[in-house]
N, C-alpha and C positions, 0 to 999 in steps of 0.2 A: 942360459942366463943372458939377460939383456941389459944394456946401458940405455938410459933415457935422457933426453935433452929437450928443453923447451926454449924456443927462440921467438922473438917478437919482431916482425918486419912491417914496413910501411907498404900497403897494397893499394890505397886509393888516395885521390886528391881531386879537388874541384877543378883545378886547371888541367886541361887535356895534355899539355906537354910535360907537366910535372908528373902526372899519372904515368905516362909512358916511361919517364926517367926512373921513378920509384919502382914500378913493376919490373923493369929490366934489372935494376940493382938487386931486388929481392930474388928474381929468378937466378941470377948469377950466384948468389949466396946459397940458395937451395941446391943448385947444381953442384957446387963445391962440396957440400955435405953429402950429397948422393954419391959422388965419386969416391968419398972416403968410406963408404959403406953404410951410411945412415939411411933409414927408410922412413917415409912419412906415415905416421899413425893417424893423426887427426889434425884438422885445421879449425880454429874458432875465430870468426870475424868479430871484431869489436867496433861498436859504433863510436863516432867521434863525439866529444862533449859539445853541446850546443852553446854553452857559455864561453867557450874559448874562440878566439879568432882563427886559430890554426885549423886548416881544412883537411889535414891528413887523417887517414883512418888506418888503424893497425890491425894485424892478424897475428894470432899466436899459432905457432906450428909445433907439434909434438913429434919428436923423432925418436927412433930406437935403432940400436946397433947390436948385433949379436956378438957376444964376447966369446973368444976362443978358449 
């Protein structure tokens, strides 16, 4: 039996230094989940909205953890 979790993290930005910052933060969060026993099942990248000024792009991560 498995427990499932879905998280949304920032993975891209038009600014190179903000992209490094967001990717590092996302990697730290995913590593924290991995150390807790969660495994990555699937990643879906979402495109940013053209009508917004915000240049961040998000990705959804689907994780699962085996229950004892």
